[in-house]
C-alpha positions in Angstrom: 0.0 0.0 0.0 1.2 3.5 -0.8 2.1 5.6 2.2 0.6 9.1 2.4 0.4 11.9 5.0 -2.2 14.7 5.6 -1.3 18.2 6.5 -4.1 20.4 7.7 -3.2 24.2 7.7 -4.9 27.6 8.0 -2.7 28.9 5.2 -1.3 27.8 1.8 2.2 26.6 2.4 4.7 29.0 0.7 8.5 28.8 1.0 8.9 32.6 0.5 5.8 33.9 2.3 5.3 35.2 5.7 6.3 33.3 8.8 3.1 31.2 9.0 3.3 30.4 5.3 6.9 29.3 5.6 6.3 27.1 8.6 3.4 25.4 6.8 5.7 24.9 3.8 8.4 23.5 6.2 5.9 20.8 7.3 4.9 20.1 3.7 8.6 19.6 2.8 9.1 17.4 6.0 6.0 15.2 5.5 6.3 14.7 1.8 9.6 12.8 2.3 7.7 9.9 3.8 5.4 9.4 0.8 2.5 11.2 -0.9 1.2 14.4 0.7 -2.3 15.8 0.9 -2.8 19.3 2.2 -6.1 20.5 3.5 -6.2 24.4 3.8 -8.8 25.8 6.2 -9.4 29.3 4.8 -10.7 31.4 2.0 -7.4 31.6 0.1 -7.2 31.2 -3.6 -4.1 29.4 -4.9 -1.7 31.9 -6.4 2.0 31.8 -7.4 4.3 30.5 -4.8 8.1 30.4 -4.7 8.3 26.6 -4.7 5.7 24.1 -5.9 3.8 22.5 -3.1 4.4 18.7 -3.1 1.3 16.5 -3.4 -2.4 17.5 -3.6 -4.1 20.5 -2.0 -7.8 21.2 -1.3 -9.2 24.4 0.2 -12.1 24.3 2.6 -13.7 27.8 2.7 -17.0 27.0 4.3 -17.0 27.9 8.0 -19.4 28.0 10.9 -20.0 31.5 12.5 -17.8 32.4 15.5 -18.0 35.4 17.8 -16.0 38.4 16.7 -13.8 38.2 19.7 -12.6 34.7 18.5 -12.1 35.9 14.9 -9.7 38.6 16.1 -7.4 35.9 17.7 -7.4 33.7 14.7 -9.9 31.1 15.8 -11.7 29.3 12.9 -14.5 26.8 12.9 -14.6 25.0 9.5 -17.9 23.3 8.6 -17.4 19.5 9.5 -19.6 18.5 6.4 -17.3 20.6 4.2 -14.2 18.9 5.7 -15.7 15.4 5.2 -16.6 16.4 1.5 -13.0 17.6 1.0 -11.5 14.4 2.4 -13.8 12.1 0.5 -11.6 11.7 -2.6 -8.8 10.6 -0.3 -10.8 8.2 1.8 -11.0 5.3 -0.6 -7.7 3.8 0.2 -5.7 3.3 3.4 -5.8 5.9 6.1 -2.9 8.4 6.3 0.3 7.2 8.0 0.7 10.7 9.6 -1.8 13.5 10.2 -0.5 16.9 11.3 -2.7 19.8 12.3 -0.9 23.1 12.0 -2.0 25.7 14.6 -4.5 25.3 17.5 -6.9 27.9 16.1 -8.3 25.3 13.6 -8.5 22.4 16.0 -12.2 22.1 15.5 -11.4 20.5 12.2 -11.2 17.3 14.2 -15.0 17.1 14.1 -14.8 16.6 10.3 -12.2 13.8 10.4 -13.1 10.1 10.4 -13.3 8.8 14.0 -10.5 6.3 13.4 -8.1 9.1 12.5 -8.7 11.5 15.4 -6.6 9.8 18.0 -3.5 9.8 15.8 -3.4 13.5 15.0 -0.3 15.5 15.9 -0.6 19.3 16.6 1.9 22.0 15.8 1.1 24.9 18.0 4.0 26.8 16.4 3.7 29.8 18.8 2.4 29.6 22.4 -0.6 31.8 21.9 -1.4 32.4 25.6 2.1 33.8 26.1 1.9 35.9 22.9 -1.3 37.5 24.0 0.1 38.2 27.5 3.0 40.0 25.8 0.7 42.0 23.6 -1.3 43.1 26.7 2.0 44.4 28.2 3.0 46.2 25.1 -0.5 47.8 24.9 -0.5 48.9 28.5 2.9 50.4 28.1 1.6 52.7 25.5 -1.5 53.6 27.5 -3.9 51.5 25.3 -5.7 49.8 28.3 -8.8 48.6 26.5 -6.8 46.6 24.0 -4.7 45.3 26.8 -7.8 43.9 28.5 -8.8 42.2 25.2 -5.4 40.7 24.8 -5.6 39.3 28.4 -9.0 37.7 27.6 -7.3 36.1 24.5 -4.5 34.8 26.7 -6.9 33.2 29.0 -8.9 31.7 26.1 -5.9 30.1 24.6 -4.5 28.9 28.0 -7.6 26.8 28.4 -7.4 25.4 24.9 -3.7 24.7 25.2 -4.3 22.6 28.3 -7.0 20.8 26.5 -4.7 20.2 23.5 -1.9 18.9 25.8 -4.3 16.2 27.0 -6.0 15.5 23.6 -3.2 15.2 21.0 -0.6 12.4 20.7 2.2 14.8 20.1 2.5 18.6 20.4 5.1 20.5 18.3 6.3 24.0 19.2 9.0 26.2 17.7 10.8 27.6 20.8 12.4 25.5 23.5 11.3 28.1 26.2 7.6 27.6 25.2 8.1 23.8 25.3 9.2 24.0 28.9 6.1 26.1 29.8 3.9 23.4 28.2 5.6 20.5 30.0 5.1 22.2 33.3 1.4 22.6 32.6 0.9 18.9 31.8 4.1 16.9 32.7 2.8 13.8 30.9 2.3 15.5 27.5 4.5 14.6 24.6 6.0 18.0 23.7 8.6 18.3 20.9 10.6 21.3 19.8 10.4 21.8 16.0 12.3 24.9 15.2 11.4 27.1 12.2 13.5 26.3 9.2 13.6 28.2 6.0 15.1 27.9 2.5 18.7 29.0 2.7 20.6 31.1 0.1 22.5 29.4 -2.7 25.6 31.3 -1.8 26.8 33.8 0.9 26.0 37.4 0.2 28.6 40.1 -0.3 30.2 41.6 2.7 29.4 45.2 3.6 32.1 47.7 2.5 33.2 49.8 5.5 33.8 53.0 3.5 30.1 53.2 2.6 27.8 55.3 4.7 26.9 52.9 7.6 23.3 51.4 7.3 21.4 49.6 10.0 18.3 47.6 8.8 15.1 46.6 10.6 12.5 44.4 8.8 9.0 43.7 10.0 5.3 43.8 9.1 4.4 47.0 10.9 0.7 46.1 11.4 1.8 43.5 13.9 2.0 45.1 17.4 5.4 43.8 18.5 6.9 45.2 15.2 5.0 48.4 15.6 6.2 48.8 19.2 9.8 48.2 17.9 9.7 50.9 15.2 8.2 53.5 17.4 11.0 52.7 19.9 13.4 53.2 17.0 11.9 56.6 16.1 11.5 58.0 19.6 14.5 56.7 21.5 17.0 54.7 19.5 17.5 56.8 16.3 18.3 60.1 18.0 21.0 58.4 20.1 22.3 56.4 17.1 22.7 59.6 15.1 24.9 61.1 17.8 27.0 58.0 18.3 27.5 57.0 14.6 28.0 60.0 12.3 26.2 59.7 9.0 24.3 56.5 10.0 21.2 55.6 8.0 18.5 53.5 9.8 16.4 51.7 7.1 13.0 50.3 8.0 11.2 47.9 5.7 7.6 46.8 6.1 4.0 47.8 5.3 2.5 50.1 8.0 -0.9 51.3 8.9 -1.7 54.8 7.5 -1.1 56.8 10.7 2.1 55.0 11.6 3.2 55.4 7.9 2.7 59.1 8.1 4.9 59.3 11.2 7.6 57.2 9.6 7.6 59.3 6.5 8.2 62.4 8.5 10.8 60.9 10.7 14.6 60.6 10.4 14.3 56.9 9.6 14.6 55.7 6.0 11.2 54.0 5.7 10.8 51.9 2.5 7.3 50.4 3.1 6.7 47.1 1.5 9.6 45.8 -0.6 9.3 42.9 -3.1 12.9 41.6 -2.5 15.2 42.4 0.3 18.5 41.1 -1.1 19.9 44.5 -2.0 19.0 46.0 1.3 20.6 43.2 3.3 23.7 43.6 1.1 23.9 47.3 1.8 23.4 46.8 5.6 26.3 46.8 8.0 24.1 45.6 10.9 20.5 44.1 11.2 18.6 44.9 14.4 15.6 43.2 16.0 14.5 45.5 18.9 11.4 43.3 19.5 9.9 43.2 23.0 6.8 41.1 22.5 5.2 38.2 20.7 6.1 34.5 21.1 7.7 31.7 19.1 10.8 32.4 17.1 11.5 35.5 14.9 11.9 34.9 11.2 13.6 38.3 10.9 16.6 37.0 12.9 16.8 33.9 10.7 16.7 36.0 7.6 19.5 38.2 8.8 21.6 35.1 9.6 20.7 33.6 6.2 22.1 36.8 4.6 25.2 36.6 6.7 24.6 39.8 8.6 25.7 40.7 12.1 22.6 40.9 14.3 21.8 43.2 17.3 18.8 41.9 19.1 16.8 42.0 22.4 16.9 38.9 24.4 13.3 38.3 23.6 13.9 38.5 19.8 16.4 35.5 19.9 14.5 33.2 22.2 14.3 29.7 20.9 17.3 29.7 18.7 20.0 28.5 21.1 22.3 31.3 19.9 25.2 32.3 22.2 25.3 36.0 23.1 28.6 37.5 22.0 29.1 34.7 19.4 26.0 34.5 17.2 24.4 37.8 18.1 24.9 40.9 20.3 22.2 41.1 22.9 20.9 44.6 23.8 17.7 45.3 25.8 17.8 49.1 26.2 18.2 51.9 23.7 21.7 52.7 25.0 22.8 49.1 24.7 21.4 48.8 21.1 23.3 52.0 20.0 26.5 50.8 21.7 26.3 47.4 20.1 25.7 48.8 16.6 28.6 51.2 17.1 30.9 48.4 18.1 30.0 46.3 15.1 30.4 49.2 12.6 33.8 50.3 14.1 35.3 46.7 14.5 35.3 44.9 11.2 36.7 41.7 12.7 33.9 41.6 15.3 31.3 42.3 12.7 32.6 39.6 10.4 32.9 37.0 13.2 29.3 37.6 14.5 28.0 37.5 11.0 29.8 34.3 10.1 28.8 32.5 13.4 25.2 33.5 13.0 25.2 32.3 9.3 26.8 28.9 10.4 24.2 28.5 13.1 21.5 29.1 10.5 22.9 26.7 8.1 23.3 23.9 10.6 20.0 24.2 12.3 17.5 26.3 10.4 18.1 25.9 6.7 16.1 23.6 4.4 
């Protein structure tokens, strides 16, 4: 009998998409090595061009049951069980799948549409620990005086904490991207089978060109600015970090890449930052950058922006939070900086010291290639 696996995902896997798309593609790549792969996408997406062809077959289930608005805002989806059964019907004539992986807790109600004999064998990839993410979003909101959103984020944290405990007791195996989140889950339910599955992305075909020191020094930050932790980071850059950086490093250019909401975009356009908005390809910007920074103070899981910087062989300055889950050694793979003054000093050191900058870049790139490259 032919072996096959079933991946159930809220997004279409895409090797060059956003973080969620890339992790879904990582699972598609992993599971297709054991035989044929069928991917069931729970969402309204229409297949479009992707960077790499998805292995196997794909079906999209767009019909959903209504959910309260509060659950929609935290990514909870309830697919129609009948639509799931109809989508699986063409695959149900032969043997059951050897492996079933449900990607993300927010679509766990899809279990109601699976054959009863399959349900006890489903693995769950939580990816991020949503309860911890929403706690951190509450802290970021409260720090900026947005107390009503902070209360909503706390409600989301409580909602996910309950469902995470249910998942730990329900699923045969739980996968998570960061080792720190795995330890939190093991403490909640010690008997649960929790496995760390780090994010892995497609690596470059060759190392990128080293920054030329006689150029005007450029520091790069990349992030989707509609996401609160990235928005918090870029406001911190504007208000506190950039003025200090301009004094410490003459002629420095701080480039920010990422689509932003209208109000934040207006602020960025009027600021001293070099804001580029959405950019189709980042290769040239990484090549021009002396240093990549990740001043992120919230969210959960592991940060793709750090992997991308290592992939492009660039020295990284990051908060301790931004590099959680990677196992990187401070001072070897990355320079850790948790205050504005520390970030400025770390960037100044890297720009002034070519040997240090090259060593940090090379060690980060080597770590990426050994653990996080597909």
